[in-house]
MARDOTI-845574 format. One record per residue: residue in one letter; x, y, z of N, C-alpha, C in turn. Coordinates in steps of 0.02 Angstrom, whole numbers, padded with zeros to 5 digits, always signed. Layout:
REM MARDOTI-845574
aXYZXYZXYZ ...
***
This chain:
REM MARDOTI-845574
m+00714-01053-01246+00672-01029-01197+00718-01001-01138 r+00702-00945-01119+00736-00919-01054+00718-00963-00995 r+00784-00968-00965+00793-01005-00897+00774-00965-00842 l+00731-00995-00780+00725-00972-00730+00747-00994-00677 f+00786-00944-00637+00832-00948-00578+00779-00930-00526 l+00776-00972-00469+00742-00959-00406+00788-00961-00343 f+00785-00909-00295+00833-00923-00236+00793-00865-00188 a+00798-00885-00119+00777-00847-00072+00843-00809-00039 m+00837-00762-00017+00889-00726+00031+00847-00671+00068 t+00882-00675+00134+00848-00630+00194+00896-00595+00212 v+00891-00537+00212+00928-00484+00242+00904-00450+00301 i+00949-00456+00372+00917-00436+00432+00934-00365+00433 m+00879-00319+00445+00893-00257+00460+00869-00245+00537 l+00875-00163+00570+00854-00150+00623+00791-00157+00644 v+00744-00158+00572+00661-00139+00590+00635-00203+00539 a+00664-00216+00490+00635-00263+00451+00687-00317+00402 c+00650-00365+00385+00684-00419+00346+00665-00405+00275 h+00713-00400+00235+00694-00388+00147+00701-00463+00121 k+00654-00482+00097+00665-00556+00076+00651-00543-00006 e+00704-00551-00038+00696-00571-00114+00687-00637-00128 s+00620-00656-00138+00616-00731-00151+00618-00753-00221 t+00622-00717-00263+00621-00732-00332+00647-00679-00378 t+00705-00701-00406+00736-00656-00461+00746-00695-00526 f+00727-00649-00586+00727-00683-00641+00797-00661-00680 v+00814-00689-00752+00866-00661-00771+00862-00588-00794 d+00803-00568-00802+00791-00507-00813+00786-00446-00745 d+00824-00478-00686+00823-00450-00635+00759-00428-00595 l+00708-00461-00597+00637-00462-00568+00643-00480-00503 r+00619-00423-00457+00635-00452-00376+00559-00434-00353 k+00548-00464-00297+00485-00480-00257+00502-00461-00193 e+00462-00403-00169+00479-00378-00085+00415-00422-00050 c+00414-00446-00006+00369-00482+00030+00350-00459+00099 f+00394-00397+00129+00390-00359+00182+00375-00403+00253 d+00424-00462+00247+00438-00501+00301+00475-00449+00358 v+00478-00469+00418+00512-00438+00475+00550-00474+00512 a+00595-00450+00552+00645-00487+00597+00626-00477+00665 t+00576-00442+00684+00558-00421+00748+00477-00431+00770 l+00462-00436+00820+00399-00458+00842+00346-00400+00847 s+00371-00343+00838+00329-00285+00838+00260-00292+00787 i+00201-00270+00818+00142-00278+00778+00139-00216+00721 y+00177-00170+00742+00182-00116+00683+00244-00081+00688 n+00279-00041+00635+00329-00013+00631+00325+00050+00573 y+00330+00106+00592+00337+00159+00526+00389+00156+00495 g+00368+00162+00435+00436+00156+00381+00449+00095+00360 y+00488+00073+00309+00518+00022+00285+00575+00029+00227 s+00629+00003+00231+00670+00006+00183+00710-00062+00167 n+00732-00054+00109+00775-00112+00085+00840-00089+00040 g+00872-00122+00016+00939-00094-00019+00918-00047-00082 d+00849-00061-00111+00839-00039-00158+00805+00023-00164 m+00749+00046-00115+00698+00080-00098+00683+00082-00033 e+00657+00163-00027+00648+00179+00055+00566+00196+00050 f+00519+00164+00097+00457+00185+00102+00450+00236+00158 s+00442+00303+00141+00453+00353+00190+00377+00360+00227 f+00383+00398+00283+00329+00417+00325+00337+00474+00371 f+00297+00499+00414+00307+00564+00463+00267+00530+00521 h+00288+00566+00574+00255+00538+00632+00255+00605+00690 n+00208+00629+00711+00204+00676+00776+00189+00643+00823 s+00251+00640+00870+00251+00609+00935+00196+00639+00974 e+00210+00713+00973+00147+00738+01032+00085+00723+01020 y+00060+00728+00965-00005+00690+00945-00015+00641+00913 d+00034+00599+00910+00036+00531+00891-00013+00531+00827 y+00007+00566+00777-00020+00582+00723+00028+00558+00663 w+00014+00517+00612+00065+00486+00568+00027+00502+00496 g+00072+00486+00447+00051+00468+00376+00100+00438+00340 g+00092+00407+00287+00139+00381+00236+00136+00295+00252 f+00198+00264+00260+00197+00195+00258+00214+00155+00317 a+00182+00117+00340+00214+00083+00389+00202+00003+00384 h+00239-00036+00420+00252-00107+00420+00207-00135+00470 s+00164-00192+00454+00112-00208+00481+00106-00288+00493 t+00077-00315+00557+00082-00380+00558-00003-00405+00578 l-00036-00340+00579-00108-00356+00609-00161-00369+00562 l-00199-00422+00575-00253-00444+00539-00312-00453+00574 d-00377-00440+00537-00431-00436+00569-00489-00432+00509 a-00514-00490+00506-00569-00503+00451-00640-00493+00490 d-00643-00465+00542-00708-00438+00569-00736-00361+00560 a-00771-00348+00522-00786-00281+00503-00819-00247+00557 a-00837-00274+00616-00870-00248+00670-00809-00216+00708 n-00748-00231+00689-00673-00203+00732-00653-00145+00674 g-00695-00115+00635-00656-00071+00584-00674-00007+00602 t-00641+00005+00662-00636+00082+00688-00557+00118+00678 f-00564+00166+00699-00490+00204+00690-00443+00187+00731 a-00474+00155+00790-00427+00117+00841-00396+00061+00807 n-00440+00025+00760-00397-00031+00724-00355-00009+00660 q-00331+00044+00646-00310+00072+00592-00255+00025+00552 y-00213-00016+00592-00155-00048+00564-00173-00106+00542 a-00236-00134+00543-00261-00210+00513-00275-00205+00454 a-00268-00257+00419-00290-00288+00347-00349-00310+00354 y-00392-00315+00309-00458-00343+00315-00450-00407+00274 n-00406-00469+00311-00404-00524+00294-00368-00570+00356 t-00380-00631+00358-00348-00688+00396-00270-00684+00385 h-00244-00667+00333-00161-00687+00328-00145-00633+00265 a-00077-00627+00287-00046-00576+00219-00029-00611+00164 a-00024-00587+00095-00015-00615+00036+00042-00661+00047 s+00096-00647+00077+00162-00689+00077+00197-00658+00152 g+00235-00723+00177+00262-00690+00234+00214-00692+00298 n+00247-00661+00342+00211-00640+00397+00197-00558+00414 g+00201-00516+00363+00190-00453+00354+00168-00422+00291 f+00149-00347+00300+00124-00326+00237+00142-00246+00252 l+00138-00207+00198+00153-00135+00212+00078-00094+00197 l+00067-00052+00256+00005-00015+00249+00033+00062+00232 y-00016+00081+00185-00010+00152+00163-00060+00198+00190 y-00052+00250+00235-00106+00310+00239-00081+00370+00213 y-00134+00383+00168-00124+00444+00119-00157+00512+00161 d-00123+00557+00181-00135+00622+00204-00117+00674+00171 s-00175+00695+00125-00162+00748+00081-00152+00816+00121 y-00155+00834+00177-00142+00890+00201-00077+00900+00223 n-00027+00848+00229+00040+00846+00246+00099+00841+00183 d+00160+00856+00187+00196+00829+00135+00195+00758+00108 p+00200+00732+00052+00189+00680+00007+00247+00631+00052 c+00230+00573+00064+00276+00520+00097+00282+00467+00028 d+00346+00465-00002+00348+00436-00067+00384+00372-00051 i+00387+00344-00116+00432+00279-00106+00498+00303-00139 l+00560+00300-00120+00615+00334-00141+00650+00285-00173 f+00689+00291-00220+00731+00236-00265+00796+00251-00249 n+00845+00195-00236+00913+00207-00226+00950+00201-00293 k+00913+00178-00351+00936+00167-00422+00873+00173-00466 g+00880+00166-00524+00820+00155-00574+00797+00103-00565 i+00721+00099-00553+00672+00043-00540+00606+00054-00575 e+00581-00001-00607+00512-00004-00630+00472-00051-00588 l+00418-00030-00565+00363-00065-00513+00318-00106-00572 m+00324-00169-00565+00292-00209-00605+00235-00225-00583 s+00215-00253-00522+00149-00272-00501+00151-00268-00415 v+00089-00269-00393+00079-00260-00311+00022-00303-00291 k+00005-00331-00255-00052-00353-00215-00082-00313-00170 l-00136-00289-00171-00182-00226-00140-00227-00269-00097 n-00249-00239-00037-00301-00264+00005-00316-00200+00046 l-00401-00196+00057-00411-00150+00108-00386-00166+00191 t-00395-00107+00222-00394-00111+00283-00453-00126+00325 t-00461-00143+00376-00530-00157+00414-00556-00110+00429 y-00520-00051+00443-00553+00018+00447-00593+00036+00390 t-00554+00032+00333-00586+00066+00265-00634+00018+00243 y-00632-00054+00256-00687-00107+00236-00744-00086+00283 a-00740-00070+00343-00814-00067+00367-00833+00011+00360 s-00801+00069+00340-00808+00115+00320-00867+00121+00260 i-00847+00076+00207-00878+00084+00133-00926+00035+00142 t-00933-00011+00193-00981-00047+00196-01031-00047+00243 n-01031-00009+00297-01061+00002+00355-01073+00068+00368 e-01121+00105+00362-01129+00173+00364-01132+00192+00433 d-01145+00168+00473-01158+00158+00553-01091+00158+00584 i-01039+00147+00564-00982+00128+00614-00925+00182+00593 n-00937+00210+00551-00891+00275+00526-00932+00340+00515 a-00942+00390+00576-00989+00441+00557-00964+00494+00520 f-00911+00490+00485-00882+00540+00429-00901+00509+00369 a-00889+00438+00354-00898+00415+00297-00969+00382+00273 r-00985+00372+00220-01050+00341+00209-01040+00281+00174 a-01082+00224+00175-01090+00160+00135-01073+00175+00058 f-01042+00145+00039-01033+00154-00050-01093+00132-00096 t-01104+00158-00133-01170+00130-00175-01152+00127-00241 d-01200+00136-00289-01177+00137-00370-01144+00196-00383 g-01098+00189-00427-01044+00237-00449-00992+00250-00409 d-00985+00234-00349-00930+00242-00289-00864+00209-00318 y-00815+00237-00303-00746+00201-00310-00693+00226-00257 l-00642+00187-00245-00576+00208-00212-00534+00175-00255 k-00483+00231-00270-00437+00203-00327-00359+00217-00292 v-00306+00176-00291-00244+00199-00277-00194+00219-00347 i-00162+00272-00336-00134+00308-00401-00052+00285-00394 f-00021+00271-00430+00062+00269-00418+00079+00308-00475 t+00122+00359-00460+00148+00411-00527+00222+00423-00515 a+00263+00403-00558+00339+00420-00565+00359+00490-00556 l+00405+00497-00510+00437+00559-00481+00491+00566-00540 d+00499+00644-00548+00571+00670-00590+00614+00686-00540 s+00680+00708-00567+00736+00728-00529+00721+00773-00465 s+00668+00822-00484+00643+00868-00424+00596+00844-00386 f+00571+00776-00396+00522+00741-00353+00459+00772-00358 t+00446+00792-00432+00371+00805-00459+00356+00751-00489 p+00278+00746-00486+00249+00685-00521+00245+00704-00599 t+00264+00646-00635+00271+00648-00709+00201+00620-00736 a+00194+00604-00804+00136+00588-00835+00125+00515-00835 d+00190+00485-00800+00189+00403-00800+00153+00395-00732 s+00087+00359-00743+00050+00341-00681+00005+00287-00688 t-00019+00243-00646-00051+00197-00651-00124+00194-00604 e-00178+00189-00616-00234+00190-00565-00249+00135-00549 c-00262+00100-00486-00271+00041-00466-00355+00049-00420 y-00403+00029-00450-00471+00020-00423-00482-00018-00370 i-00462-00004-00302-00482-00052-00235-00544-00059-00220 v-00583-00011-00245-00661-00019-00232-00693+00004-00292 d-00737-00055-00335-00760-00012-00393-00829-00032-00394 y-00876+00012-00388-00943+00012-00398-00976+00049-00459 r-00934+00063-00499-00953+00097-00564-00982+00054-00607 d-01040+00078-00669-01053+00031-00697-01079-00040-00688 g-01111-00037-00633-01151-00103-00609-01103-00163-00576 k-01026-00129-00551-00982-00181-00539-00981-00172-00456 r-00963-00229-00422-00954-00241-00344-00888-00264-00319 f-00834-00231-00347-00786-00256-00328-00749-00229-00267 v-00730-00255-00235-00686-00250-00167-00617-00281-00163 a-00570-00253-00151-00502-00281-00143-00490-00315-00066 d-00514-00369-00062-00520-00393+00013-00483-00464+00012 s-00448-00484-00045-00423-00536-00059-00350-00560-00081 w-00308-00495-00079-00240-00478-00097-00243-00484-00181 n-00292-00449-00198-00299-00441-00279-00229-00417-00300 s-00222-00451-00370-00153-00426-00398-00177-00360-00445 f-00123-00312-00455-00132-00256-00500-00060-00246-00531 a-00067-00249-00601-00013-00224-00646+00000-00145-00643 l+00070-00134-00622+00082-00049-00620+00125-00031-00675 g+00186-00055-00699+00231-00030-00747+00242+00037-00743 v+00280+00066-00691+00277+00129-00670+00354+00132-00658 g+00397+00159-00692+00469+00179-00673+00492+00250-00667 s+00548+00241-00640+00591+00309-00617+00656+00298-00593 k+00697+00345-00607+00755+00339-00575+00757+00360-00502 h+00712+00408-00488+00693+00440-00418+00661+00406-00370 g+00588+00404-00381+00527+00381-00344+00471+00375-00355 v+00425+00353-00338+00346+00343-00360+00308+00373-00297 r+00269+00412-00310+00208+00453-00290+00157+00405-00263 v+00124+00389-00203+00064+00347-00191+00014+00390-00173 t-00041+00392-00207-00106+00432-00177-00171+00397-00177 i-00211+00415-00152-00283+00365-00151-00333+00427-00140 e-00377+00401-00198-00443+00454-00208-00508+00406-00202 t-00550+00442-00183-00608+00413-00154-00681+00462-00198 s-00738+00427-00210-00795+00468-00232-00825+00501-00170 d-00818+00473-00108-00855+00502-00053-00814+00555-00023 v-00820+00620-00053-00794+00685-00029-00832+00734-00006 g-00819+00762+00052-00849+00820+00075-00820+00888+00075 d-00846+00938+00115-00820+01009+00111-00745+01020+00137 y-00735+00961+00172-00659+00971+00202-00610+00912+00167 g-00648+00879+00112-00596+00821+00079-00629+00750+00085 a-00588+00715+00072-00601+00650+00080-00637+00624+00141 n-00704+00590+00133-00735+00561+00210-00709+00482+00214 t-00700+00451+00154-00668+00381+00170-00607+00377+00189 p-00595+00338+00237-00521+00321+00272-00475+00311+00208 l-00424+00356+00202-00375+00334+00132-00316+00290+00160 y-00329+00216+00172-00274+00168+00191-00290+00124+00135 v-00225+00085+00125-00219+00022+00075-00162-00014+00096 c-00169-00081+00098-00122-00132+00111-00086-00152+00053 l-00016-00154+00058+00016-00184+00002+00051-00255+00012 d+00066-00300-00029+00108-00348-00018+00136-00376-00077 d+00195-00420-00093+00213-00437-00150+00222-00393-00207 l+00264-00338-00183+00266-00289-00240+00346-00322-00282 t+00324-00314-00342+00370-00358-00393+00397-00291-00426 y+00472-00292-00442+00507-00228-00473+00558-00243-00505 k+00592-00219-00540+00636-00225-00597+00679-00168-00601 v+00748-00189-00585+00808-00136-00568+00830-00128-00641 l+00828-00061-00674+00841-00037-00731+00915-00033-00741 
***
């Protein structure tokens, strides 16, 4: 029987604290997105293995990609754009922070870039308060409609090749699934298996069934925590 070794290691960085809380003999690692600062959110995140990229236009205060957040709000009445950095929960999955991803299909992709060969094994996902309110309350977001039978919201993790082009290696995670009579909503840090590997990186995209003439109506946000991965 394979022996299991547990240890905790904290690495302090300028913005974030990388916490490898569990490592197995096959080098399985766990990123909990803890931080060493008191900021409620910071754009971007990195550790020794990977970088979560972002863009930010300071003139218009417009951004996309990844941001680290500590904001939590389980009151759907607060689910407006002004509260876009909050997870719809009362706690993070682990530690005191989580990663927020906003997918903006109108700008260049913000990928997870690897410093070495990595296979993403699993992740815990949760809706933001803004997205949760938009799919459950048709009055709170004038652009989106409340979800009904057949609707869905899914996050897609796709491996990138050496030219940072998406490959056929991908995994779809339905964080809202109203298809075939289901009523599933990822609002309790639900676990999803990934199994996506690359030497270069992974692209994260979000797709909704609520689409209008100008693209997605649903706010394309998702919260991530407890990302487990293996160094190849």
